[in-house]
N, C-alpha and C positions, 0 to 999 in steps of 0.2 A: 956781476957776470953770471953767478949761479941763478939769481932771480930772473935774469933775461932768458937763460936757457930753459928755465921752468916755464916761462910764459910761451916760449916757442913750442915746447913739448905739449902744453895744454892746447895751443892752437891747432897743432897737428892732430892730436887726439880728437878734438872737437870736429875737425873736418872729416876725419875718418868715420866717426859715429854718424855724422849727418849724411854721409853718402852711402851708408850701408843699406842694402835692400831690405834687411830684416828690422823689425821694431825692437828698439833697445831702450831699456829704462834701468837706471841705477838709483838706489835709495840708500841713505846712511843708516846708522844704527838706531836713529830715532824715527825711521821710516819716512824721512823727508826726501822727496824726489830731487836728486842733484844732477842727473843727466837723463835726457830723453831726446829722441829724434823724431823727425817728421814721419818716418816709416811706421812708427808705433801708432801714431794718430791714424794713418791710413789703414793699417792692418786691423785695428780695433774699431775703425769707423767712428772716431771721436769727433764731436763738434767743437774742437779747439785746436790750437797749434802748440808746439812744444813750449813756447814761452808761458802759455797759460797753465801748464802742468808743473813747471819748476817751482820748487818751494812748497808744493802742495803735500798733504799727507797721503802717503801711498795707499793706505788702508781705505781711506775715504774715496780716493779715486777708483780703487778696485771695485768698491761696492756699487759705483755708478755704472759699471760695465758688466756686472755679474749677469744681469737679465739678458745679455746678448748671447750667452752660452746655453746650449741645450741642457746641461747639467748645472744650472744656475745655483741650486741650493748648495752644491759641493765646492763651488769656485772659490769662495773666501776661506772655508775651513781647510781646503787643500793648501792654500798659500800659507796659512798659519802653521800647518803641519810641516811644510818645507822649511819655514823660518826656524821652527823649534829644532828640527833635526840638523839644519845647516850642513846637509849633505848634497852635493851636485846631483842634478837630474837633467838628463838630455833627451830631447825628442819626445816629450810627453804630448800625447794627442788630445786635442780639445775641439769639439764640434760647436759651430755657431748656429743660431737659429735661422740664419739666412742661407744655410746649406754649405758654407765653407768649412774647411778643416784647418786648424792651426796646429803648429807644434811649438811647445814651450820648453825652454832650457833655463835652468836656474843654476847660478854659480855664486856661492858665498865667498867673499874674500875680505882682506884686511887692508884698510887705508892707514896712512901714517897717524891719523887722529881718531881711529876707531874702525869698527866693523862696517861692512857694506854688503849689499846684495845686488847682483846682476840679473836682470830678466830679459830674455830674448824671445820674441814671438815671430814665427814664420808662417806665411801662408803656403800650405802644401796641397791646396785643393786640386790643382791640376794633376799632381803626382798620384794622389790618392784615387782620382777618377780614372786615371790610366791603369793603376793597379786593379781597380775593381772591374774595369772593362776586360783586362787580360784574364782575370780569374773567371769571369763569366764565359769568356771565349774558351778557356781551358775546360770548363765544365761541359760546354757544348761539344767540344772535341772528344771528351771522355764518353759522353753519351753516344756520340756517333761511333766511337771505337767499340763500345759495348754492343751496339747494334750490328756492326760489321762482324764482330766476333761470334755473336750468337745467331742472328737472324740470316746471315749469308753463309758463314762457314759450316754450320750444321747441315743445311740442305745440300751444300756443296759436297760435303763428305759422303752423304747418302748417295748422291748422284755418281760419285766416283766409285763407290763400292758396287752399285748396280751395274755400272759400265764394265767393271772387271769381270763380274759374273757373266755379263752378256758376251764378253770377248772369249770366254771359255767354251762357248757353244757356237759361236759365229765369227767367221773371219771376214770382216767387212771393212772397206776403207772409210766408210762413213763413221764407224766406231773409233777408228784411229784419229780422225779429224775431231770427233767429239772429245776424245781423251786429251788432245792438244789444247782445245778450248777450255777444258776444265782445269788443266795445269796452269794455263794462263790466268784463269780467274783466281785460282789459289794464290798465285804469285802476286796478283794485283791486290787481293785482300790483305795479304801479309804486308805489303808495302804501305798500304793505306793505314794499317794499324800502327806501323812505325811512325808515319807522319803524324797521325792523330795523337798517339800517346807520348811520343818523344819530342817531336818538333824541334825546337831550338833549345831544349833542356840539356844541361850538363849536370849530372848528379853528384859526381865526386871526381876530382882530378888527383892524379899522383904520377909517379915515375912509370913510364911505359918503354920497355926496351924494343925499339922499333923492329930490329931484325927477327926477334922472337915472335912478335905479333904478326909481322908480314907473312912469315912462314905458316903460322897457325891459320891465318885467314885464307891463305892459298890452298891449304889442305881442306878447307870447308867449301871450296868452290869446285864445280864440275869443270875440271881443266883438262880433259882428255885431249891429247895431241897438242898440248900447250906447255910452254917452258917458262919458268920464272927465273929471272936474274935478280937475286936479292943482294942489292948493294947498299941497303939501308943499315946505318950504324948509329950508335948513340942512343940516349934516352931522352924521350920527350915528356913534357908535362901535359897530361891529357886524361880524359874519361876513357878507360880502357875499352869498355863495351861499345861506346859510340864510335871510337876510332876504328874498332874492328868492323863495325857496320860500314864505315867509310871505305875501308880497303876491300871488303868483300863485294860492295857494289861496284867499285872501280874495276876490280878483277873480273867480275861477271860481265861488265860492260865491254872490257877489253877482249875477253875471250869470244864473246858472242860476235862483236863487230870485227875483231881481228881475223877470224876465220875467213871472212869475205875477201880480205887482201892477201892472205897467205898465198905464196906462189907468184904474187905480182910485185911485192915489196920485200925489203929486208935483204939479208945476205943470201948466198948461193944455197947454203944449206936449207934455209927456210923455204926458198923457192922450190927445191927438189922434194922436201918432205911435206910441204904444206902445212908446217907447224906454226902455231901462234907463239910469239915471244913477247913476254911482258917484263918490263924492267922497273924496279923501284930503287931510286937513289936519293942522295942528299943534295939540298940547295944550301946557300949560306944561312938562310933563316927558315928552312922547311925541308920539304921533300917533294919528289915528283913521281908519278906513275905514268909510264908510256907503253905503247904497244906498236907492233909493226903491220897494223891493218891498213885499210884503204884511205885513212885520213878523215878529215871533217869536211864534208861537202855541204857547207852552210856559210852564207855571207856574214852572219852575226853570230859568232861563237857563244856569246852570253845566252842565246836562245836555247842552247842544249839543256840549261838548268830549269827551263819551264816545264810544268807538269804535262803540257799538251804536246811536247815535242819528243819524237822518236823517229829514228831512221829505219826501224824494223817494223814490218806489218804486225809482228807478234810482240813488240815491245810495249811496256806499260807507260813509259815516259816518266816514271816516278823514281827510278834508281838514282839518277844524277840529282834530282831535286832533294832526295834524302841526303846525298853527299853535301850539297850546298848548305842544307840546314845544320849538319854536324859541323861544318866549317864555321858557320856563323855563330853557333853555340860556343865555340872555343874562342871567338874573337879573332879568327884567322882570316885568311883571304885565299881564294881559289881562282885560277885563271887557266885558259886553254892556250897553249903555245901555237900560234897560228903560222909560225915559220916552218913547221914540220912539212917536209915533202912527202912523208909516208907516215901512216899511223896518227895517233893522237897522243898528246902529252898534256897531262894535268899537273899544274904546279900549285902546291899549297904552301903559303908563306905566312910569316908572322908567328911562327911556332917557337915556343920556348923549349930549350934543351937543358937537361941536367948536366951539371959540370962533370959528374962522375956516373958511370953506368953501374947500376946495382947488379949484383950476381943473382941470377935466377936459377935456384936449385930445382932439379927434377923437371926441367923444361926442355928436355931433348927435342931437337928438330933437325931437319935436313932441308937443303935447297932441292927444288924439283927442277 
């Protein structure tokens, strides 16, 4: 019975190895190849099948493929080094002369009748190419950000200073329009810098008390004649600075667009005072930000996250794109509630909450 069970186990193991997408080779303590699969022959581009390798000397077989690697002179010495150390190595990168990149894993282990060595070779060319393309893209974005920072913001600052001097000696509506244009240019360049330098990056996540952050972000936004209902509770796992950018952009958007609908929507107090009301609250797996403005006059709500979309002639169209990038960076989801009869409601879901809220010392705040 025990012999039959052992045969079944061996058959199962053989089937598993044969169907693995990675190249697998096992050698015993005499360096005789005792297990090999078809994927290894494919990965190493060998002119043989697994049966042709079984029983072969692993060192001799390795010597025949050494020239396939860019660093061929170090291929065999590195294998000998790993065998001498008998310490596991995972994900060691190897470049092939045909342009591909492999990862090698070495695992020493012990069989009932002696020591053995497991080698796994994986083709990671596609992943490496994607990583290289992303790095090149990030380098181009950084170059663009540097250009925006220096070549645009510097003359913009000079123009703003000159305009302020002109306004001291001349009261002209043309100067006022020029000032508004410069302010819009400054806002645009700042948002472009955020997109270029931050993008979908999350630098470091940690516990973020929502109520504290929401209040701090509200205080950073020009919210004259606007009221915040801060109903956010709990602690989320997020990048504090990036989440702050998200709230500040949503608040600015709500205040700007909410003023248009104040007096038309919301409760009686809002209609009489013309105030904008912004509410932040919790969802089962996230939070929402809503306002009492005019609502969303667009057939396809997802369009509002496109860089070329803005409902304001003075808008940049980048604020909500930044919000979407931050959400994506955290692996969250964002959607617009299209059932709203007034105002706009953004729902962010897929958020992880801490089980216990950490105490924040010295972080006094108040709702506005």
